[in-house]
All heavy atoms as TSV, in Angstrom:
chain	resi	resn	atom	element	x	y	z
A	1	MET	N	N	0.853	-1.166	0.000
A	1	MET	CA	C	-0.041	-0.016	-0.031
A	1	MET	C	C	0.876	1.195	-0.019
A	1	MET	O	O	1.778	1.342	0.825
A	1	MET	CB	C	-0.895	0.002	1.232
A	1	MET	CG	C	-1.644	1.214	1.446
A	1	MET	SD	S	-2.709	1.198	2.915
A	1	MET	CE	C	-3.810	-0.087	2.618
A	2	LYS	N	N	0.605	2.106	-0.999
A	2	LYS	CA	C	1.384	3.334	-1.019
A	2	LYS	C	C	0.815	4.307	0.055
A	2	LYS	O	O	-0.360	4.232	0.440
A	2	LYS	CB	C	1.219	4.027	-2.336
A	2	LYS	CG	C	2.009	3.225	-3.503
A	2	LYS	CD	C	1.760	3.898	-4.835
A	2	LYS	CE	C	1.985	5.348	-4.943
A	2	LYS	NZ	N	1.867	5.903	-6.257
A	3	ASN	N	N	1.698	5.208	0.545
A	3	ASN	CA	C	1.151	6.184	1.544
A	3	ASN	C	C	2.005	7.481	1.407
A	3	ASN	O	O	3.152	7.508	0.871
A	3	ASN	CB	C	1.149	5.622	2.939
A	3	ASN	CG	C	2.581	5.290	3.490
A	3	ASN	OD1	O	3.290	6.257	3.821
A	3	ASN	ND2	N	3.035	4.067	3.460
A	4	ARG	N	N	1.488	8.513	2.063
A	4	ARG	CA	C	2.167	9.814	2.053
A	4	ARG	C	C	2.726	10.171	3.436
A	4	ARG	O	O	3.031	11.333	3.670
A	4	ARG	CB	C	1.156	10.858	1.581
A	4	ARG	CG	C	0.606	10.698	0.173
A	4	ARG	CD	C	-0.383	11.778	-0.182
A	4	ARG	NE	N	0.259	13.092	0.040
A	4	ARG	CZ	C	-0.503	14.108	0.548
A	4	ARG	NH1	N	-1.654	13.983	1.046
A	4	ARG	NH2	N	0.156	15.322	0.759
A	5	LEU	N	N	2.844	9.188	4.242
A	5	LEU	CA	C	3.341	9.498	5.698
A	5	LEU	C	C	4.650	10.223	5.675
A	5	LEU	O	O	4.738	11.232	6.400
A	5	LEU	CB	C	3.448	8.211	6.497
A	5	LEU	CG	C	2.175	7.671	7.076
A	5	LEU	CD1	C	2.561	6.503	8.044
A	5	LEU	CD2	C	1.405	8.729	7.842
A	6	LYS	N	N	5.595	9.791	4.887
A	6	LYS	CA	C	6.902	10.439	4.925
A	6	LYS	C	C	6.865	11.877	4.427
A	6	LYS	O	O	7.476	12.744	5.161
A	6	LYS	CB	C	7.877	9.691	4.003
A	6	LYS	CG	C	9.314	10.117	4.102
A	6	LYS	CD	C	10.281	9.204	3.320
A	6	LYS	CE	C	11.725	9.698	3.478
A	6	LYS	NZ	N	12.613	8.784	2.855
A	7	VAL	N	N	6.065	12.133	3.426
A	7	VAL	CA	C	5.913	13.505	2.941
A	7	VAL	C	C	5.192	14.409	3.909
A	7	VAL	O	O	5.618	15.524	4.281
A	7	VAL	CB	C	5.081	13.545	1.563
A	7	VAL	CG1	C	4.740	14.959	1.212
A	7	VAL	CG2	C	5.942	12.782	0.546
A	8	LEU	N	N	4.147	13.875	4.492
A	8	LEU	CA	C	3.396	14.660	5.546
A	8	LEU	C	C	4.197	14.872	6.752
A	8	LEU	O	O	4.144	16.042	7.319
A	8	LEU	CB	C	2.090	13.926	5.882
A	8	LEU	CG	C	1.056	13.758	4.795
A	8	LEU	CD1	C	-0.002	12.726	5.164
A	8	LEU	CD2	C	0.455	15.107	4.405
A	9	ARG	N	N	5.003	13.931	7.155
A	9	ARG	CA	C	5.846	14.055	8.320
A	9	ARG	C	C	6.944	15.150	8.068
A	9	ARG	O	O	7.215	15.948	8.882
A	9	ARG	CB	C	6.522	12.663	8.605
A	9	ARG	CG	C	7.379	12.669	9.814
A	9	ARG	CD	C	7.862	11.233	10.124
A	9	ARG	NE	N	8.530	10.578	9.061
A	9	ARG	CZ	C	9.780	10.838	8.647
A	9	ARG	NH1	N	10.475	11.763	9.267
A	9	ARG	NH2	N	10.391	10.202	7.732
A	10	ALA	N	N	7.542	15.048	6.823
A	10	ALA	CA	C	8.584	16.048	6.448
A	10	ALA	C	C	8.033	17.510	6.433
A	10	ALA	O	O	8.728	18.396	6.789
A	10	ALA	CB	C	9.178	15.685	5.167
A	11	GLU	N	N	6.805	17.591	5.967
A	11	GLU	CA	C	6.188	18.920	5.810
A	11	GLU	C	C	6.083	19.556	7.221
A	11	GLU	O	O	6.082	20.765	7.350
A	11	GLU	CB	C	4.796	18.841	5.232
A	11	GLU	CG	C	4.753	18.610	3.755
A	11	GLU	CD	C	3.369	18.360	3.189
A	11	GLU	OE1	O	2.409	18.227	3.966
A	11	GLU	OE2	O	3.311	18.273	1.980
A	12	ARG	N	N	5.986	18.734	8.261
A	12	ARG	CA	C	5.836	19.286	9.592
A	12	ARG	C	C	7.213	19.232	10.406
A	12	ARG	O	O	7.235	19.513	11.587
A	12	ARG	CB	C	4.819	18.439	10.366
A	12	ARG	CG	C	3.430	18.702	9.806
A	12	ARG	CD	C	2.484	17.526	10.137
A	12	ARG	NE	N	1.109	17.861	9.695
A	12	ARG	CZ	C	0.646	17.736	8.433
A	12	ARG	NH1	N	1.549	17.351	7.491
A	12	ARG	NH2	N	-0.527	17.979	8.140
A	13	ASN	N	N	8.296	18.822	9.708
A	13	ASN	CA	C	9.643	18.682	10.320
A	13	ASN	C	C	9.568	17.709	11.421
A	13	ASN	O	O	10.233	18.034	12.540
A	13	ASN	CB	C	10.148	20.068	10.693
A	13	ASN	CG	C	10.441	20.980	9.510
A	13	ASN	OD1	O	11.057	20.513	8.554
A	13	ASN	ND2	N	10.001	22.154	9.592
A	14	TRP	N	N	8.817	16.682	11.341
A	14	TRP	CA	C	8.737	15.634	12.413
A	14	TRP	C	C	9.653	14.508	12.057
A	14	TRP	O	O	9.866	14.184	10.884
A	14	TRP	CB	C	7.333	15.055	12.462
A	14	TRP	CG	C	6.321	15.984	12.990
A	14	TRP	CD1	C	6.483	17.192	13.531
A	14	TRP	CD2	C	4.958	15.667	13.134
A	14	TRP	NE1	N	5.272	17.718	13.908
A	14	TRP	CE2	C	4.304	16.789	13.696
A	14	TRP	CE3	C	4.098	14.590	12.731
A	14	TRP	CZ2	C	2.959	16.842	13.940
A	14	TRP	CZ3	C	2.746	14.629	12.988
A	14	TRP	CH2	C	2.155	15.783	13.573
A	15	THR	N	N	10.313	13.950	13.051
A	15	THR	CA	C	11.097	12.781	12.850
A	15	THR	C	C	10.117	11.523	12.910
A	15	THR	O	O	8.942	11.658	13.261
A	15	THR	CB	C	12.155	12.568	13.982
A	15	THR	OG1	O	11.424	12.382	15.205
A	15	THR	CG2	C	13.041	13.757	14.064
A	16	GLN	N	N	10.680	10.357	12.500
A	16	GLN	CA	C	9.876	9.157	12.678
A	16	GLN	C	C	9.459	8.997	14.128
A	16	GLN	O	O	8.333	8.523	14.397
A	16	GLN	CB	C	10.626	7.954	12.136
A	16	GLN	CG	C	10.751	7.956	10.584
A	16	GLN	CD	C	11.408	6.656	10.124
A	16	GLN	OE1	O	12.208	5.994	10.848
A	16	GLN	NE2	N	11.259	6.417	8.859
A	17	ALA	N	N	10.362	9.319	14.997
A	17	ALA	CA	C	10.075	9.171	16.423
A	17	ALA	C	C	9.008	10.087	16.842
A	17	ALA	O	O	8.115	9.708	17.678
A	17	ALA	CB	C	11.345	9.380	17.288
A	18	ASP	N	N	8.923	11.315	16.309
A	18	ASP	CA	C	7.857	12.241	16.665
A	18	ASP	C	C	6.500	11.698	16.218
A	18	ASP	O	O	5.515	11.711	16.993
A	18	ASP	CB	C	8.120	13.586	15.944
A	18	ASP	CG	C	9.278	14.364	16.467
A	18	ASP	OD1	O	9.639	14.200	17.604
A	18	ASP	OD2	O	9.794	15.112	15.589
A	19	LEU	N	N	6.460	11.157	15.024
A	19	LEU	CA	C	5.204	10.630	14.512
A	19	LEU	C	C	4.814	9.333	15.289
A	19	LEU	O	O	3.653	9.126	15.694
A	19	LEU	CB	C	5.270	10.251	13.030
A	19	LEU	CG	C	4.009	9.760	12.402
A	19	LEU	CD1	C	2.852	10.663	12.633
A	19	LEU	CD2	C	4.230	9.554	10.896
A	20	ALA	N	N	5.756	8.564	15.614
A	20	ALA	CA	C	5.529	7.329	16.453
A	20	ALA	C	C	4.937	7.674	17.759
A	20	ALA	O	O	4.021	6.953	18.174
A	20	ALA	CB	C	6.849	6.518	16.563
A	21	LEU	N	N	5.459	8.731	18.365
A	21	LEU	CA	C	4.896	9.181	19.641
A	21	LEU	C	C	3.490	9.634	19.508
A	21	LEU	O	O	2.624	9.276	20.311
A	21	LEU	CB	C	5.793	10.278	20.193
A	21	LEU	CG	C	5.404	10.770	21.601
A	21	LEU	CD1	C	5.592	9.654	22.683
A	21	LEU	CD2	C	6.288	11.969	22.009
A	22	ALA	N	N	3.192	10.375	18.372
A	22	ALA	CA	C	1.818	10.870	18.158
A	22	ALA	C	C	0.875	9.737	17.963
A	22	ALA	O	O	-0.344	9.838	18.261
A	22	ALA	CB	C	1.800	11.846	17.004
A	23	LEU	N	N	1.308	8.619	17.348
A	23	LEU	CA	C	0.436	7.501	16.930
A	23	LEU	C	C	0.538	6.358	17.929
A	23	LEU	O	O	-0.135	5.366	17.795
A	23	LEU	CB	C	0.822	6.974	15.599
A	23	LEU	CG	C	0.595	8.030	14.380
A	23	LEU	CD1	C	1.010	7.317	13.100
A	23	LEU	CD2	C	-0.834	8.379	14.342
A	24	ASP	N	N	1.362	6.534	18.939
A	24	ASP	CA	C	1.534	5.537	20.007
A	24	ASP	C	C	1.978	4.204	19.466
A	24	ASP	O	O	1.416	3.139	19.824
A	24	ASP	CB	C	0.254	5.397	20.817
A	24	ASP	CG	C	0.468	4.628	22.105
A	24	ASP	OD1	O	1.528	4.745	22.699
A	24	ASP	OD2	O	-0.512	3.975	22.630
A	25	VAL	N	N	2.989	4.246	18.594
A	25	VAL	CA	C	3.647	3.084	18.021
A	25	VAL	C	C	5.181	3.257	18.078
A	25	VAL	O	O	5.614	4.320	18.460
A	25	VAL	CB	C	3.182	2.742	16.567
A	25	VAL	CG1	C	1.699	2.512	16.474
A	25	VAL	CG2	C	3.543	3.986	15.643
A	26	SER	N	N	5.925	2.256	17.682
A	26	SER	CA	C	7.361	2.398	17.681
A	26	SER	C	C	7.822	3.112	16.439
A	26	SER	O	O	7.154	3.169	15.414
A	26	SER	CB	C	7.997	1.016	17.739
A	26	SER	OG	O	7.816	0.363	16.534
A	27	ARG	N	N	9.055	3.642	16.517
A	27	ARG	CA	C	9.681	4.267	15.387
A	27	ARG	C	C	9.786	3.245	14.275
A	27	ARG	O	O	9.667	3.516	13.067
A	27	ARG	CB	C	11.015	4.874	15.729
A	27	ARG	CG	C	11.647	5.754	14.606
A	27	ARG	CD	C	13.094	5.895	14.699
A	27	ARG	NE	N	13.861	4.614	14.766
A	27	ARG	CZ	C	14.105	3.794	13.677
A	27	ARG	NH1	N	13.668	4.079	12.533
A	27	ARG	NH2	N	14.769	2.698	13.883
A	28	GLN	N	N	10.099	2.025	14.613
A	28	GLN	CA	C	10.309	0.970	13.671
A	28	GLN	C	C	9.015	0.729	12.880
A	28	GLN	O	O	9.031	0.406	11.618
A	28	GLN	CB	C	10.792	-0.308	14.345
A	28	GLN	CG	C	12.160	-0.259	14.847
A	28	GLN	CD	C	12.298	0.365	16.244
A	28	GLN	OE1	O	11.335	0.896	16.832
A	28	GLN	NE2	N	13.472	0.299	16.781
A	29	THR	N	N	7.895	0.880	13.517
A	29	THR	CA	C	6.565	0.676	12.841
A	29	THR	C	C	6.409	1.790	11.817
A	29	THR	O	O	5.964	1.534	10.737
A	29	THR	CB	C	5.440	0.656	13.899
A	29	THR	OG1	O	5.560	-0.446	14.792
A	29	THR	CG2	C	4.064	0.618	13.219
A	30	ILE	N	N	6.746	2.967	12.131
A	30	ILE	CA	C	6.633	4.161	11.259
A	30	ILE	C	C	7.522	3.874	10.034
A	30	ILE	O	O	7.115	4.018	8.862
A	30	ILE	CB	C	6.978	5.484	11.915
A	30	ILE	CG1	C	6.019	5.741	12.994
A	30	ILE	CG2	C	6.941	6.563	10.882
A	30	ILE	CD1	C	4.552	5.833	12.675
A	31	ASN	N	N	8.759	3.360	10.319
A	31	ASN	CA	C	9.702	3.123	9.172
A	31	ASN	C	C	9.098	2.046	8.315
A	31	ASN	O	O	9.191	2.107	7.067
A	31	ASN	CB	C	11.080	2.758	9.798
A	31	ASN	CG	C	12.024	2.437	8.655
A	31	ASN	OD1	O	12.249	1.285	8.193
A	31	ASN	ND2	N	12.724	3.450	8.205
A	32	ALA	N	N	8.553	0.978	8.886
A	32	ALA	CA	C	8.007	-0.116	8.062
A	32	ALA	C	C	6.816	0.350	7.237
A	32	ALA	O	O	6.646	-0.114	6.049
A	32	ALA	CB	C	7.644	-1.286	8.950
A	33	ILE	N	N	5.951	1.199	7.761
A	33	ILE	CA	C	4.914	1.665	6.942
A	33	ILE	C	C	5.375	2.567	5.893
A	33	ILE	O	O	4.885	2.432	4.752
A	33	ILE	CB	C	3.876	2.408	7.893
A	33	ILE	CG1	C	3.227	1.496	8.924
A	33	ILE	CG2	C	2.768	3.168	7.084
A	33	ILE	CD1	C	2.423	2.219	9.990
A	34	GLU	N	N	6.247	3.479	6.227
A	34	GLU	CA	C	6.765	4.447	5.132
A	34	GLU	C	C	7.463	3.704	4.030
A	34	GLU	O	O	7.384	4.180	2.843
A	34	GLU	CB	C	7.715	5.416	5.766
A	34	GLU	CG	C	7.134	6.450	6.600
A	34	GLU	CD	C	8.003	7.507	7.179
A	34	GLU	OE1	O	9.285	7.400	6.893
A	34	GLU	OE2	O	7.542	8.452	7.753
A	35	THR	N	N	8.127	2.578	4.313
A	35	THR	CA	C	8.880	1.900	3.275
A	35	THR	C	C	8.076	0.765	2.590
A	35	THR	O	O	8.535	0.066	1.713
A	35	THR	CB	C	10.115	1.233	3.822
A	35	THR	OG1	O	9.784	0.351	4.924
A	35	THR	CG2	C	11.102	2.282	4.264
A	36	GLY	N	N	6.746	0.689	2.978
A	36	GLY	CA	C	5.881	-0.287	2.370
A	36	GLY	C	C	5.947	-1.749	2.825
A	36	GLY	O	O	5.502	-2.643	2.220
A	37	LYS	N	N	6.754	-1.972	3.933
A	37	LYS	CA	C	6.974	-3.280	4.422
A	37	LYS	C	C	5.828	-3.697	5.349
A	37	LYS	O	O	5.701	-4.900	5.641
A	37	LYS	CB	C	8.284	-3.381	5.229
A	37	LYS	CG	C	9.539	-3.144	4.362
A	37	LYS	CD	C	10.757	-3.171	5.183
A	37	LYS	CE	C	11.942	-2.895	4.225
A	37	LYS	NZ	N	13.113	-2.392	4.980
A	38	PHE	N	N	4.962	-2.793	5.779
A	38	PHE	CA	C	3.890	-3.058	6.687
A	38	PHE	C	C	2.759	-2.142	6.356
A	38	PHE	O	O	2.934	-0.944	6.118
A	38	PHE	CB	C	4.444	-2.779	8.114
A	38	PHE	CG	C	3.359	-2.939	9.207
A	38	PHE	CD1	C	2.915	-4.167	9.603
A	38	PHE	CD2	C	2.878	-1.796	9.782
A	38	PHE	CE1	C	2.018	-4.243	10.662
A	38	PHE	CE2	C	1.893	-1.850	10.793
A	38	PHE	CZ	C	1.525	-3.153	11.212
A	39	ASP	N	N	1.539	-2.706	6.337
A	39	ASP	CA	C	0.359	-1.878	6.115
A	39	ASP	C	C	-0.270	-1.632	7.511
A	39	ASP	O	O	-0.408	-2.598	8.296
A	39	ASP	CB	C	-0.658	-2.611	5.250
A	39	ASP	CG	C	-0.231	-2.679	3.786
A	39	ASP	OD1	O	0.606	-1.858	3.368
A	39	ASP	OD2	O	-0.696	-3.580	3.078
A	40	PRO	N	N	-0.616	-0.423	7.795
A	40	PRO	CA	C	-1.239	-0.168	9.139
A	40	PRO	C	C	-2.611	-0.765	9.267
A	40	PRO	O	O	-3.350	-0.982	8.358
A	40	PRO	CB	C	-1.380	1.387	9.100
A	40	PRO	CG	C	-1.528	1.721	7.677
A	40	PRO	CD	C	-0.672	0.741	6.903
A	41	SER	N	N	-2.942	-1.064	10.548
A	41	SER	CA	C	-4.237	-1.543	10.857
A	41	SER	C	C	-5.303	-0.351	10.641
A	41	SER	O	O	-4.879	0.785	10.492
A	41	SER	CB	C	-4.323	-1.929	12.335
A	41	SER	OG	O	-4.148	-0.776	13.118
A	42	LEU	N	N	-6.512	-0.687	10.490
A	42	LEU	CA	C	-7.578	0.326	10.243
A	42	LEU	C	C	-7.592	1.334	11.405
A	42	LEU	O	O	-7.520	2.563	11.114
A	42	LEU	CB	C	-8.890	-0.345	10.042
A	42	LEU	CG	C	-10.015	0.612	9.492
A	42	LEU	CD1	C	-9.510	1.340	8.204
A	42	LEU	CD2	C	-11.255	-0.181	9.232
A	43	PRO	N	N	-7.514	0.935	12.694
A	43	PRO	CA	C	-7.468	1.915	13.769
A	43	PRO	C	C	-6.252	2.836	13.652
A	43	PRO	O	O	-6.312	4.029	13.944
A	43	PRO	CB	C	-7.390	1.013	15.016
A	43	PRO	CG	C	-8.119	-0.270	14.643
A	43	PRO	CD	C	-7.715	-0.505	13.228
A	44	LEU	N	N	-5.106	2.278	13.262
A	44	LEU	CA	C	-3.931	3.103	13.164
A	44	LEU	C	C	-4.003	4.055	11.977
A	44	LEU	O	O	-3.627	5.196	12.077
A	44	LEU	CB	C	-2.657	2.241	12.973
A	44	LEU	CG	C	-1.356	2.893	12.940
A	44	LEU	CD1	C	-1.092	3.877	14.129
A	44	LEU	CD2	C	-0.205	1.947	12.802
A	45	ALA	N	N	-4.621	3.657	10.868
A	45	ALA	CA	C	-4.850	4.528	9.747
A	45	ALA	C	C	-5.814	5.683	10.167
A	45	ALA	O	O	-5.557	6.819	9.780
A	45	ALA	CB	C	-5.468	3.763	8.601
A	46	PHE	N	N	-6.822	5.355	10.895
A	46	PHE	CA	C	-7.707	6.423	11.355
A	46	PHE	C	C	-7.014	7.423	12.312
A	46	PHE	O	O	-7.199	8.617	12.197
A	46	PHE	CB	C	-8.991	5.791	12.143
A	46	PHE	CG	C	-10.133	5.490	11.225
A	46	PHE	CD1	C	-10.394	4.152	11.014
A	46	PHE	CD2	C	-10.864	6.452	10.743
A	46	PHE	CE1	C	-11.503	3.866	10.154
A	46	PHE	CE2	C	-12.018	6.162	9.827
A	46	PHE	CZ	C	-12.274	4.807	9.604
A	47	LYS	N	N	-6.153	6.855	13.186
A	47	LYS	CA	C	-5.414	7.677	14.082
A	47	LYS	C	C	-4.461	8.678	13.278
A	47	LYS	O	O	-4.387	9.804	13.616
A	47	LYS	CB	C	-4.614	6.874	15.082
A	47	LYS	CG	C	-3.991	7.631	16.222
A	47	LYS	CD	C	-3.231	6.738	17.174
A	47	LYS	CE	C	-4.085	6.118	18.256
A	47	LYS	NZ	N	-3.299	5.553	19.310
A	48	ALA	N	N	-3.810	8.134	12.324
A	48	ALA	CA	C	-2.955	8.923	11.402
A	48	ALA	C	C	-3.737	10.046	10.713
A	48	ALA	O	O	-3.343	11.172	10.642
A	48	ALA	CB	C	-2.210	8.117	10.396
A	49	ALA	N	N	-4.933	9.697	10.233
A	49	ALA	CA	C	-5.838	10.718	9.576
A	49	ALA	C	C	-6.141	11.769	10.590
A	49	ALA	O	O	-6.166	13.033	10.209
A	49	ALA	CB	C	-7.107	10.021	9.086
A	50	ARG	N	N	-6.491	11.459	11.835
A	50	ARG	CA	C	-6.743	12.509	12.802
A	50	ARG	C	C	-5.539	13.307	13.169
A	50	ARG	O	O	-5.644	14.607	13.201
A	50	ARG	CB	C	-7.311	11.801	14.103
A	50	ARG	CG	C	-8.672	11.431	14.042
A	50	ARG	CD	C	-9.288	11.093	15.421
A	50	ARG	NE	N	-8.599	9.980	16.090
A	50	ARG	CZ	C	-8.812	8.679	15.891
A	50	ARG	NH1	N	-9.771	8.279	15.054
A	50	ARG	NH2	N	-8.114	7.791	16.599
A	51	VAL	N	N	-4.421	12.743	13.257
A	51	VAL	CA	C	-3.127	13.500	13.526
A	51	VAL	C	C	-2.897	14.531	12.466
A	51	VAL	O	O	-2.519	15.658	12.697
A	51	VAL	CB	C	-1.953	12.509	13.778
A	51	VAL	CG1	C	-0.649	13.281	13.642
A	51	VAL	CG2	C	-2.092	11.785	15.071
A	52	PHE	N	N	-3.008	14.053	11.154
A	52	PHE	CA	C	-2.749	14.959	10.051
A	52	PHE	C	C	-3.918	15.717	9.603
A	52	PHE	O	O	-3.822	16.601	8.666
A	52	PHE	CB	C	-2.146	14.210	8.894
A	52	PHE	CG	C	-0.737	13.653	9.171
A	52	PHE	CD1	C	-0.584	12.308	9.287
A	52	PHE	CD2	C	0.300	14.508	9.262
A	52	PHE	CE1	C	0.741	11.806	9.481
A	52	PHE	CE2	C	1.537	14.031	9.456
A	52	PHE	CZ	C	1.805	12.716	9.596
A	53	GLN	N	N	-5.107	15.511	10.207
A	53	GLN	CA	C	-6.365	16.234	9.855
A	53	GLN	C	C	-6.673	16.045	8.374
A	53	GLN	O	O	-6.974	17.002	7.722
A	53	GLN	CB	C	-6.312	17.669	10.268
A	53	GLN	CG	C	-6.152	17.887	11.772
A	53	GLN	CD	C	-6.154	19.323	12.176
A	53	GLN	OE1	O	-5.727	20.238	11.432
A	53	GLN	NE2	N	-6.411	19.552	13.488
A	54	LEU	N	N	-6.550	14.860	7.911
A	54	LEU	CA	C	-6.879	14.463	6.553
A	54	LEU	C	C	-7.753	13.220	6.537
A	54	LEU	O	O	-7.908	12.549	7.537
A	54	LEU	CB	C	-5.538	14.131	5.801
A	54	LEU	CG	C	-4.616	15.280	5.565
A	54	LEU	CD1	C	-3.253	14.715	5.069
A	54	LEU	CD2	C	-5.139	16.337	4.605
A	55	ARG	N	N	-8.319	12.918	5.420
A	55	ARG	CA	C	-9.069	11.661	5.227
A	55	ARG	C	C	-8.051	10.491	5.055
A	55	ARG	O	O	-6.929	10.710	4.557
A	55	ARG	CB	C	-9.947	11.701	4.093
A	55	ARG	CG	C	-11.005	12.796	4.116
A	55	ARG	CD	C	-11.888	12.879	2.823
A	55	ARG	NE	N	-10.987	12.930	1.633
A	55	ARG	CZ	C	-11.320	12.374	0.482
A	55	ARG	NH1	N	-12.516	11.758	0.304
A	55	ARG	NH2	N	-10.478	12.457	-0.552
A	56	ILE	N	N	-8.406	9.292	5.393
A	56	ILE	CA	C	-7.537	8.217	5.235
A	56	ILE	C	C	-7.099	8.062	3.721
A	56	ILE	O	O	-5.927	7.815	3.447
A	56	ILE	CB	C	-8.258	6.842	5.649
A	56	ILE	CG1	C	-8.339	6.819	7.203
A	56	ILE	CG2	C	-7.502	5.635	5.177
A	56	ILE	CD1	C	-9.119	5.620	7.754
A	57	GLU	N	N	-8.032	8.309	2.874
A	57	GLU	CA	C	-7.733	8.148	1.393
A	57	GLU	C	C	-6.700	9.191	0.947
A	57	GLU	O	O	-6.124	9.027	-0.084
A	57	GLU	CB	C	-9.007	8.323	0.536
A	57	GLU	CG	C	-10.136	7.397	0.967
A	57	GLU	CD	C	-11.104	8.052	1.964
A	57	GLU	OE1	O	-10.806	7.992	3.152
A	57	GLU	OE2	O	-12.107	8.573	1.545
A	58	ASP	N	N	-6.577	10.267	1.739
A	58	ASP	CA	C	-5.611	11.321	1.405
A	58	ASP	C	C	-4.233	10.922	1.835
A	58	ASP	O	O	-3.209	11.547	1.414
A	58	ASP	CB	C	-5.959	12.683	2.086
A	58	ASP	CG	C	-7.232	13.228	1.442
A	58	ASP	OD1	O	-7.525	12.917	0.248
A	58	ASP	OD2	O	-7.942	13.951	2.127
A	59	ILE	N	N	-4.085	9.917	2.644
A	59	ILE	CA	C	-2.837	9.452	3.181
A	59	ILE	C	C	-2.426	8.115	2.647
A	59	ILE	O	O	-1.239	7.910	2.199
A	59	ILE	CB	C	-2.865	9.300	4.697
A	59	ILE	CG1	C	-3.211	10.699	5.366
A	59	ILE	CG2	C	-1.510	8.859	5.276
A	59	ILE	CD1	C	-3.446	10.613	6.849
A	60	PHE	N	N	-3.376	7.209	2.490
A	60	PHE	CA	C	-3.090	5.852	2.033
A	60	PHE	C	C	-3.814	5.563	0.749
A	60	PHE	O	O	-4.883	5.996	0.544
A	60	PHE	CB	C	-3.567	4.871	3.137
A	60	PHE	CG	C	-2.840	5.062	4.461
A	60	PHE	CD1	C	-3.514	5.746	5.439
A	60	PHE	CD2	C	-1.618	4.548	4.672
A	60	PHE	CE1	C	-2.884	5.899	6.672
A	60	PHE	CE2	C	-1.014	4.710	5.914
A	60	PHE	CZ	C	-1.666	5.390	6.890
A	61	ASP	N	N	-3.037	4.880	-0.128
A	61	ASP	CA	C	-3.606	4.446	-1.438
A	61	ASP	C	C	-3.434	2.913	-1.651
A	61	ASP	O	O	-2.289	2.470	-1.548
A	61	ASP	CB	C	-2.862	5.221	-2.573
A	61	ASP	CG	C	-3.362	4.898	-3.969
A	61	ASP	OD1	O	-4.364	4.181	-4.078
A	61	ASP	OD2	O	-2.724	5.345	-4.880
A	62	ASP	N	N	-4.489	2.234	-1.855
A	62	ASP	CA	C	-4.411	0.759	-1.948
A	62	ASP	C	C	-3.805	0.295	-3.294
A	62	ASP	O	O	-3.619	-0.878	-3.510
A	62	ASP	CB	C	-5.757	0.127	-1.697
A	62	ASP	CG	C	-6.768	0.393	-2.748
A	62	ASP	OD1	O	-6.405	0.995	-3.814
A	62	ASP	OD2	O	-7.914	-0.037	-2.613
A	63	GLU	N	N	-3.513	1.237	-4.223
A	63	GLU	CA	C	-2.869	0.952	-5.495
A	63	GLU	C	C	-3.728	0.033	-6.350
A	63	GLU	O	O	-3.221	-0.408	-7.410
A	63	GLU	CB	C	-1.490	0.255	-5.306
A	63	GLU	CG	C	-0.515	1.091	-4.587
A	63	GLU	CD	C	0.841	0.457	-4.413
A	63	GLU	OE1	O	0.961	-0.454	-3.571
A	63	GLU	OE2	O	1.810	0.801	-5.111
A	64	GLU	N	N	-4.911	-0.192	-6.017
A	64	GLU	CA	C	-5.773	-1.114	-6.834
A	64	GLU	C	C	-6.523	-0.325	-7.952
A	64	GLU	O	O	-6.946	-0.939	-8.881
A	64	GLU	CB	C	-6.761	-1.849	-5.982
A	64	GLU	CG	C	-6.159	-2.598	-4.860
A	64	GLU	CD	C	-6.049	-4.083	-5.155
A	64	GLU	OE1	O	-6.877	-4.582	-5.973
A	64	GLU	OE2	O	-5.184	-4.763	-4.674
A	65	GLY	N	N	-6.510	0.984	-7.782
A	65	GLY	CA	C	-7.238	1.793	-8.756
A	65	GLY	C	C	-8.665	1.585	-8.863
A	65	GLY	O	O	-9.280	1.065	-9.864
A	66	ALA	N	N	-9.398	1.835	-7.761
A	66	ALA	CA	C	-10.824	1.557	-7.549
A	66	ALA	C	C	-11.693	1.886	-8.749
A	66	ALA	O	O	-11.723	2.423	-9.623
A	66	ALA	CB	C	-11.347	2.347	-6.386
């Protein structure tokens, strides 16, 4: 699943650790999501959407081309 976490995080000058703290996950989890090695759970995706004040679809793309 493609995502914009790294871009959104960079726009705010946040480190992976900063975002991890905001989402209550490890920095390694953020790294794995940003690099496409791990897809977030639905609750985590909703939490990210709230943190960035965006819709889930504005952050995550399932690449299936609905």
